[in-house]
Backbone as CSV, one residue per row, in Angstrom:
resi,resn,N_x,N_y,N_z,CA_x,CA_y,CA_z,C_x,C_y,C_z
1,MET,-24.525,20.432,-7.876,-23.635,19.373,-8.290,-22.375,19.328,-7.410
2,GLY,-21.880,20.509,-7.024,-20.697,20.556,-6.166,-20.910,19.870,-4.837
3,ARG,-22.089,20.036,-4.269,-22.384,19.429,-2.973,-22.426,17.914,-3.096
4,THR,-22.964,17.427,-4.228,-23.077,15.988,-4.421,-21.693,15.333,-4.447
5,SER,-20.795,15.859,-5.272,-19.470,15.272,-5.375,-18.692,15.462,-4.069
6,ASP,-18.962,16.543,-3.357,-18.332,16.785,-2.072,-18.736,15.711,-1.066
7,ALA,-20.006,15.330,-1.063,-20.492,14.296,-0.151,-19.818,12.956,-0.449
8,ARG,-19.682,12.646,-1.723,-19.033,11.379,-2.107,-17.595,11.345,-1.609
9,GLN,-16.884,12.444,-1.797,-15.483,12.493,-1.365,-15.370,12.440,0.148
10,LYS,-16.308,13.070,0.835,-16.301,13.007,2.304,-16.480,11.563,2.795
11,ILE,-17.371,10.835,2.145,-17.571,9.416,2.495,-16.290,8.624,2.251
12,LEU,-15.679,8.850,1.098,-14.438,8.137,0.759,-13.319,8.454,1.757
13,ASP,-13.168,9.736,2.074,-12.118,10.138,3.011,-12.333,9.525,4.397
14,ALA,-13.579,9.575,4.858,-13.900,9.008,6.178,-13.666,7.502,6.180
15,ALA,-14.113,6.818,5.122,-13.940,5.369,5.037,-12.461,4.992,5.005
16,HIS,-11.685,5.748,4.253,-10.254,5.466,4.162,-9.591,5.573,5.530
17,THR,-9.891,6.644,6.255,-9.317,6.835,7.591,-9.753,5.745,8.539
18,LEU,-11.047,5.430,8.549,-11.582,4.437,9.485,-11.066,3.036,9.168
19,ILE,-10.966,2.701,7.888,-10.454,1.380,7.514,-8.997,1.256,7.931
20,GLU,-8.215,2.308,7.743,-6.806,2.267,8.173,-6.683,2.144,9.700
21,GLU,-7.567,2.813,10.411,-7.479,2.816,11.877,-8.044,1.558,12.499
22,ARG,-9.173,1.035,11.942,-9.903,-0.048,12.637,-10.151,-1.273,11.804
23,GLY,-9.881,-1.206,10.518,-10.198,-2.354,9.671,-11.575,-2.201,9.039
24,TYR,-11.921,-3.144,8.210,-13.150,-3.078,7.408,-14.351,-3.678,8.128
25,ALA,-14.187,-4.875,8.685,-15.332,-5.631,9.196,-16.055,-4.906,10.332
26,ALA,-15.306,-4.202,11.162,-15.901,-3.570,12.343,-16.703,-2.312,11.997
27,LEU,-16.598,-1.846,10.781,-17.252,-0.592,10.408,-18.656,-0.830,9.868
28,GLY,-19.551,0.076,10.223,-20.883,0.074,9.658,-21.083,1.311,8.800
29,VAL,-22.051,1.239,7.918,-22.345,2.361,7.031,-22.716,3.602,7.839
30,ALA,-23.507,3.425,8.895,-23.933,4.572,9.708,-22.738,5.282,10.330
31,GLU,-21.757,4.509,10.789,-20.567,5.096,11.417,-19.755,5.866,10.386
32,ILE,-19.635,5.303,9.196,-18.885,5.974,8.128,-19.551,7.304,7.787
33,CYS,-20.879,7.276,7.660,-21.608,8.501,7.306,-21.514,9.541,8.403
34,LYS,-21.561,9.077,9.657,-21.433,10.009,10.774,-20.067,10.687,10.759
35,ALA,-19.015,9.888,10.532,-17.664,10.456,10.464,-17.512,11.411,9.278
36,ALA,-18.239,11.106,8.186,-18.182,11.953,7.000,-19.043,13.206,7.121
37,GLY,-19.984,13.177,8.092,-20.899,14.315,8.242,-21.938,14.402,7.136
38,VAL,-22.363,13.230,6.648,-23.371,13.201,5.571,-24.509,12.277,5.998
39,PRO,-25.723,12.470,5.478,-26.831,11.584,5.803,-26.604,10.179,5.262
40,LYS,-27.149,9.195,5.955,-26.956,7.812,5.537,-27.488,7.550,4.123
41,GLY,-28.544,8.253,3.765,-29.102,8.080,2.423,-28.107,8.462,1.333
42,SER,-27.217,9.356,1.651,-26.207,9.770,0.667,-25.289,8.612,0.300
43,PHE,-25.051,7.739,1.277,-24.149,6.622,1.020,-24.637,5.790,-0.152
44,TYR,-25.908,5.396,-0.085,-26.444,4.497,-1.111,-26.718,5.208,-2.425
45,TYR,-26.649,6.502,-2.416,-26.720,7.236,-3.671,-25.437,7.043,-4.477
46,PHE,-24.320,6.963,-3.742,-23.020,6.868,-4.396,-22.467,5.439,-4.461
47,PHE,-22.807,4.625,-3.463,-22.222,3.292,-3.358,-23.299,2.232,-3.164
48,GLU,-23.183,1.181,-3.923,-24.171,0.101,-3.863,-24.110,-0.659,-2.547
49,SER,-22.897,-0.751,-1.977,-22.692,-1.516,-0.755,-21.398,-1.062,-0.070
50,LYS,-21.183,-1.586,1.122,-19.921,-1.294,1.814,-18.743,-1.886,1.041
51,GLU,-18.953,-3.034,0.422,-17.888,-3.630,-0.395,-17.525,-2.735,-1.570
52,ALA,-18.534,-2.155,-2.215,-18.284,-1.250,-3.340,-17.490,-0.033,-2.864
53,LEU,-17.805,0.453,-1.678,-17.043,1.576,-1.095,-15.594,1.147,-0.868
54,ALA,-15.394,-0.044,-0.289,-14.035,-0.523,-0.022,-13.231,-0.618,-1.303
55,LEU,-13.849,-1.098,-2.373,-13.160,-1.206,-3.652,-12.758,0.170,-4.172
56,THR,-13.611,1.159,-3.978,-13.291,2.521,-4.419,-12.161,3.105,-3.592
57,VAL,-12.182,2.858,-2.277,-11.097,3.307,-1.412,-9.778,2.690,-1.863
58,VAL,-9.804,1.396,-2.144,-8.607,0.694,-2.609,-8.102,1.307,-3.915
59,ASP,-9.001,1.548,-4.858,-8.617,2.114,-6.151,-8.020,3.509,-6.003
60,GLU,-8.633,4.330,-5.168,-8.103,5.676,-4.971,-6.727,5.655,-4.286
61,HIS,-6.580,4.763,-3.316,-5.295,4.651,-2.617,-4.219,4.170,-3.596
62,TRP,-4.578,3.231,-4.439,-3.613,2.708,-5.407,-3.242,3.767,-6.448
63,ALA,-4.179,4.568,-6.872,-3.863,5.620,-7.857,-2.786,6.542,-7.316
64,VAL,-2.876,6.897,-6.048,-1.867,7.773,-5.427,-0.552,7.022,-5.256
65,GLN,-0.628,5.790,-4.751,0.586,5.036,-4.509,1.315,4.697,-5.803
66,GLN,0.562,4.339,-6.832,1.165,4.017,-8.123,1.932,5.208,-8.700
67,ARG,1.339,6.381,-8.567,2.021,7.599,-9.024,3.305,7.823,-8.219
68,ASP,3.213,7.664,-6.895,4.387,7.879,-6.050,5.489,6.861,-6.351
69,TRP,5.091,5.594,-6.483,6.085,4.564,-6.795,6.745,4.823,-8.137
70,ALA,5.958,5.237,-9.127,6.510,5.509,-10.456,7.546,6.620,-10.382
71,GLN,7.269,7.649,-9.596,8.226,8.756,-9.441,9.514,8.281,-8.783
72,VAL,9.384,7.455,-7.754,10.550,6.989,-7.014,11.380,6.003,-7.840
73,LEU,10.706,5.112,-8.562,11.416,4.039,-9.259,11.921,4.413,-10.644
74,SER,11.538,5.585,-11.126,12.051,6.028,-12.413,13.161,7.049,-12.186
75,GLY,13.779,7.488,-13.254,14.821,8.497,-13.114,16.177,7.980,-13.557
76,ASP,17.182,8.804,-13.353,18.516,8.508,-13.865,19.428,7.850,-12.825
77,ALA,19.009,7.797,-11.583,19.857,7.195,-10.555,20.005,5.694,-10.825
78,PRO,21.084,5.069,-10.364,21.226,3.630,-10.532,20.023,2.891,-9.935
79,PRO,19.672,1.731,-10.511,18.449,1.049,-10.096,18.363,0.706,-8.615
80,LEU,19.455,0.263,-8.021,19.396,-0.088,-6.604,19.206,1.130,-5.723
81,GLN,19.716,2.280,-6.152,19.467,3.514,-5.405,17.991,3.868,-5.433
82,ARG,17.356,3.665,-6.582,15.937,3.966,-6.701,15.104,3.002,-5.849
83,LEU,15.518,1.740,-5.832,14.795,0.767,-5.007,14.959,1.089,-3.526
84,ARG,16.162,1.483,-3.138,16.395,1.860,-1.739,15.519,3.058,-1.364
85,ARG,15.382,3.993,-2.299,14.565,5.171,-2.026,13.104,4.781,-1.782
86,LEU,12.633,3.743,-2.483,11.263,3.266,-2.248,11.105,2.826,-0.793
87,PHE,12.081,2.102,-0.266,12.026,1.661,1.129,12.080,2.853,2.077
88,GLU,12.949,3.811,1.767,13.060,5.000,2.613,11.779,5.809,2.626
89,GLU,11.147,5.939,1.467,9.864,6.653,1.393,8.779,5.898,2.171
90,THR,8.790,4.581,2.093,7.818,3.777,2.827,7.991,3.984,4.327
91,GLU,9.225,3.938,4.793,9.495,4.142,6.222,9.092,5.543,6.652
92,ALA,9.390,6.540,5.825,9.041,7.918,6.171,7.541,8.093,6.247
93,GLY,6.804,7.443,5.346,5.341,7.518,5.351,4.748,6.892,6.605
94,GLN,5.291,5.743,7.003,4.794,5.086,8.212,5.130,5.897,9.458
95,ARG,6.302,6.500,9.447,6.699,7.332,10.599,5.808,8.565,10.712
96,ALA,5.488,9.177,9.582,4.620,10.359,9.593,3.221,9.980,10.093
97,GLY,2.739,8.838,9.661,1.429,8.374,10.116,1.420,8.122,11.623
98,GLN,2.485,7.538,12.122,2.582,7.262,13.567,2.618,8.553,14.368
99,GLN,3.334,9.540,13.862,3.397,10.841,14.543,2.028,11.520,14.563
100,GLY,1.253,11.270,13.502,-0.065,11.910,13.404,-1.114,11.301,14.312
101,CYS,-1.101,9.968,14.449,-2.183,9.347,15.240,-1.693,8.465,16.383
102,GLY,-0.383,8.308,16.500,0.149,7.540,17.634,0.395,6.070,17.343
103,THR,-0.070,5.581,16.195,0.132,4.178,15.866,0.605,4.053,14.419
104,VAL,1.313,2.941,14.150,1.735,2.629,12.788,0.529,1.995,12.081
105,ALA,0.113,2.596,10.989,-1.092,2.123,10.288,-0.838,0.861,9.482
106,GLY,0.382,0.654,9.026,0.666,-0.458,8.158,0.274,-0.136,6.730
107,CYS,0.164,-1.162,5.915,-0.199,-1.013,4.510,-1.685,-1.310,4.342
108,LEU,-2.415,-0.390,3.755,-3.847,-0.585,3.545,-4.101,-1.889,2.791
109,PHE,-3.311,-2.143,1.760,-3.516,-3.347,0.941,-3.184,-4.615,1.729
110,GLY,-2.099,-4.561,2.474,-1.720,-5.706,3.294,-2.755,-5.977,4.379
111,ASN,-3.208,-4.905,5.036,-4.212,-5.049,6.091,-5.483,-5.691,5.563
112,LEU,-5.956,-5.186,4.414,-7.184,-5.723,3.824,-6.985,-7.143,3.312
113,SER,-5.790,-7.451,2.833,-5.512,-8.830,2.392,-5.675,-9.800,3.550
114,LEU,-5.118,-9.442,4.684,-5.215,-10.302,5.869,-6.647,-10.420,6.368
115,GLU,-7.382,-9.317,6.276,-8.736,-9.292,6.836,-9.792,-9.868,5.885
116,LEU,-9.660,-9.620,4.596,-10.769,-9.898,3.676,-10.504,-10.938,2.597
117,SER,-9.290,-11.447,2.487,-8.975,-12.285,1.339,-9.825,-13.544,1.250
118,ASN,-10.343,-14.031,2.365,-11.210,-15.218,2.314,-12.684,-14.858,2.528
119,ARG,-13.021,-13.565,2.399,-14.403,-13.142,2.634,-15.075,-12.567,1.397
120,THR,-14.341,-11.792,0.626,-14.942,-11.145,-0.533,-14.043,-11.292,-1.745
121,GLU,-14.554,-11.998,-2.739,-13.783,-12.293,-3.933,-13.416,-11.026,-4.719
122,ALA,-14.339,-10.055,-4.717,-14.079,-8.818,-5.470,-12.873,-8.070,-4.915
123,VAL,-12.817,-7.942,-3.581,-11.695,-7.245,-2.954,-10.411,-8.053,-3.129
124,ARG,-10.502,-9.352,-2.931,-9.316,-10.199,-3.100,-8.750,-10.066,-4.506
125,GLY,-9.633,-10.152,-5.514,-9.186,-10.034,-6.893,-8.514,-8.706,-7.189
126,ARG,-9.082,-7.634,-6.664,-8.502,-6.312,-6.900,-7.145,-6.179,-6.220
127,LEU,-7.022,-6.706,-5.001,-5.747,-6.637,-4.297,-4.688,-7.469,-5.019
128,GLN,-5.078,-8.600,-5.581,-4.123,-9.399,-6.372,-3.607,-8.588,-7.548
129,GLU,-4.506,-7.886,-8.230,-4.093,-7.064,-9.372,-3.097,-5.987,-8.956
130,ILE,-3.353,-5.388,-7.785,-2.472,-4.321,-7.309,-1.105,-4.874,-6.941
131,PHE,-1.072,-6.002,-6.218,0.216,-6.570,-5.844,0.985,-7.037,-7.087
132,ASP,0.280,-7.540,-8.084,0.943,-7.916,-9.336,1.526,-6.694,-10.034
133,ALA,0.782,-5.593,-9.995,1.283,-4.355,-10.598,2.505,-3.834,-9.839
134,GLN,2.456,-3.894,-8.518,3.610,-3.488,-7.717,4.833,-4.348,-8.053
135,ALA,4.602,-5.654,-8.134,5.689,-6.570,-8.460,6.281,-6.226,-9.837
136,GLY,5.417,-5.871,-10.779,5.891,-5.494,-12.098,6.773,-4.266,-12.077
137,MET,6.407,-3.304,-11.247,7.203,-2.078,-11.126,8.566,-2.372,-10.519
138,VAL,8.574,-3.220,-9.493,9.851,-3.580,-8.865,10.672,-4.453,-9.807
139,GLU,9.999,-5.341,-10.535,10.695,-6.230,-11.472,11.506,-5.435,-12.500
140,ALA,10.932,-4.372,-13.021,11.625,-3.568,-14.043,12.926,-3.024,-13.484
141,VAL,12.921,-2.612,-12.227,14.133,-2.057,-11.611,15.144,-3.166,-11.312
142,VAL,14.656,-4.303,-10.819,15.537,-5.440,-10.540,16.180,-5.934,-11.832
143,ASP,15.403,-5.989,-12.887,15.949,-6.461,-14.164,17.030,-5.506,-14.699
144,GLU,16.790,-4.223,-14.497,17.802,-3.244,-14.901,19.080,-3.457,-14.101
145,ALA,18.944,-3.706,-12.808,20.114,-3.966,-11.953,20.805,-5.254,-12.389
146,ARG,20.025,-6.262,-12.769,20.586,-7.537,-13.218,21.430,-7.363,-14.479
147,VAL,20.878,-6.607,-15.431,21.595,-6.367,-16.684,22.908,-5.618,-16.438
148,ARG,22.892,-4.721,-15.477,24.091,-3.934,-15.142,25.107,-4.761,-14.346
149,GLY,24.707,-5.915,-13.833,25.592,-6.721,-13.019,25.609,-6.291,-11.561
150,ASP,24.615,-5.508,-11.163,24.555,-5.019,-9.771,23.998,-6.066,-8.806
151,VAL,23.306,-7.078,-9.335,22.736,-8.146,-8.526,23.029,-9.488,-9.201
152,THR,22.968,-10.553,-8.415,23.291,-11.871,-8.951,22.053,-12.706,-9.279
153,VAL,20.874,-12.247,-8.927,19.665,-13.029,-9.215,19.465,-13.137,-10.732
154,THR,18.829,-14.228,-11.141,18.585,-14.441,-12.562,17.128,-14.309,-12.946
155,ASP,16.232,-14.470,-11.972,14.787,-14.386,-12.241,14.262,-13.081,-11.620
156,ALA,14.169,-12.049,-12.450,13.775,-10.740,-11.936,12.359,-10.745,-11.393
157,ARG,11.445,-11.505,-12.010,10.050,-11.525,-11.564,9.914,-12.113,-10.163
158,GLU,10.495,-13.285,-9.945,10.391,-13.919,-8.630,11.167,-13.130,-7.595
159,SER,12.275,-12.544,-7.993,13.047,-11.711,-7.060,12.242,-10.479,-6.651
160,ALA,11.517,-9.892,-7.593,10.677,-8.749,-7.280,9.580,-9.135,-6.301
161,ARG,9.002,-10.307,-6.494,7.971,-10.786,-5.556,8.559,-10.979,-4.159
162,ALA,9.775,-11.482,-4.095,10.431,-11.669,-2.786,10.691,-10.325,-2.112
163,VAL,11.123,-9.355,-2.886,11.375,-8.008,-2.341,10.067,-7.414,-1.837
164,LEU,9.010,-7.572,-2.618,7.698,-7.040,-2.219,7.198,-7.738,-0.953
165,ALA,7.383,-9.055,-0.863,6.978,-9.785,0.327,7.769,-9.318,1.554
166,GLN,9.045,-9.045,1.359,9.878,-8.507,2.441,9.354,-7.155,2.908
167,LEU,9.026,-6.306,1.945,8.506,-4.978,2.273,7.191,-5.090,3.043
168,GLU,6.258,-5.891,2.533,4.950,-6.055,3.200,5.117,-6.658,4.583
169,GLY,6.004,-7.653,4.692,6.200,-8.306,5.992,6.768,-7.360,7.039
170,GLN,7.759,-6.565,6.649,8.358,-5.625,7.597,7.352,-4.538,7.998
171,VAL,6.542,-4.090,7.040,5.508,-3.110,7.360,4.493,-3.718,8.333
172,MET,4.159,-4.999,8.135,3.235,-5.668,9.048,3.833,-5.746,10.455
173,PHE,5.131,-6.061,10.552,5.776,-6.100,11.867,5.803,-4.717,12.494
174,ALA,6.041,-3.695,11.680,6.033,-2.324,12.212,4.686,-2.001,12.819
175,LYS,3.615,-2.440,12.154,2.266,-2.220,12.678,2.050,-3.035,13.954
176,LEU,2.426,-4.300,13.917,2.223,-5.187,15.061,2.928,-4.672,16.316
177,TYR,4.172,-4.226,16.145,4.964,-3.749,17.285,4.847,-2.247,17.498
178,ASN,4.074,-1.582,16.613,3.935,-0.124,16.653,5.298,0.546,16.715
179,SER,6.167,0.069,15.825,7.548,0.593,15.806,8.055,0.668,14.377
180,THR,8.315,1.875,13.911,8.868,2.025,12.574,10.322,1.532,12.523
181,GLY,10.927,1.298,13.679,12.275,0.730,13.720,12.320,-0.646,13.073
182,ARG,11.174,-1.319,13.018,11.102,-2.637,12.361,11.382,-2.539,10.863
183,LEU,11.333,-1.318,10.304,11.568,-1.143,8.877,13.042,-0.907,8.565
184,THR,13.849,-0.667,9.580,15.266,-0.334,9.358,16.029,-1.423,8.613
185,PRO,15.778,-2.724,8.887,16.548,-3.760,8.176,16.156,-3.969,6.724
186,LEU,15.153,-3.245,6.239,14.615,-3.513,4.898,15.691,-3.520,3.818
187,TRP,16.535,-2.521,3.787,17.480,-2.417,2.697,18.520,-3.526,2.727
188,ASP,19.066,-3.805,3.911,20.044,-4.887,4.016,19.430,-6.226,3.613
189,ASN,18.195,-6.462,4.037,17.506,-7.700,3.665,17.290,-7.780,2.168
190,CYS,16.937,-6.654,1.580,16.699,-6.595,0.133,17.989,-6.899,-0.620
191,ARG,19.081,-6.304,-0.189,20.357,-6.540,-0.834,20.744,-8.029,-0.770
192,ALA,20.461,-8.638,0.374,20.740,-10.061,0.504,19.872,-10.906,-0.420
193,LEU,18.594,-10.547,-0.506,17.675,-11.271,-1.388,18.116,-11.201,-2.845
194,LEU,18.624,-10.042,-3.229,18.994,-9.819,-4.637,20.426,-10.216,-4.953
195,GLY,21.202,-10.500,-3.916,22.615,-10.785,-4.153,23.317,-9.548,-4.716
196,ALA,23.093,-8.423,-4.071,23.708,-7.177,-4.542,25.233,-7.282,-4.473
197,THR,25.873,-6.796,-5.525,27.330,-6.960,-5.624,28.114,-5.745,-5.181
198,GLY,27.457,-4.577,-5.159,28.171,-3.344,-4.809,27.962,-2.954,-3.354
199,ALA,28.494,-1.805,-2.973,28.350,-1.312,-1.595,26.959,-0.789,-1.348
């Protein structure tokens, strides 16, 4: 039983790395299995299709990211400090990835949205759910800042979507230019979007 679950995780790990490095469409099942060091037959034992594998990769990535975001966005610090920390953690993660492989990977969800949103309804639907969940997490912090008078925006939901779009866009530029320096303006841009009143 241990070997079986080990093979599944090896496939997932290999697929996650390859999708981040090269995208989804260019990958074949044989290449994923070769990178995972498992027989091709093992793939179809665990996954019905490459799309099913991609959905599992997305779900696993989101489980980790959701936990990390929850840790960063909760706590006793003022809401804008917690939001700023989210941007700092994002930049640090992209920088670490670049140091590891030489390129900025970008956001797995953003990359797949650009590549697959008009190709597979299942992946598109799941990514929509994730971005909605992210927006909800940011909205709670923005609303807290609004109640405190730290920001001038009145619609926390739409403001959260704007902040999330800013984050995704800057990460995309960091990937395009292979420069984490593109993430430096994130906080100032966010403050402007929210009409932050403090320093």
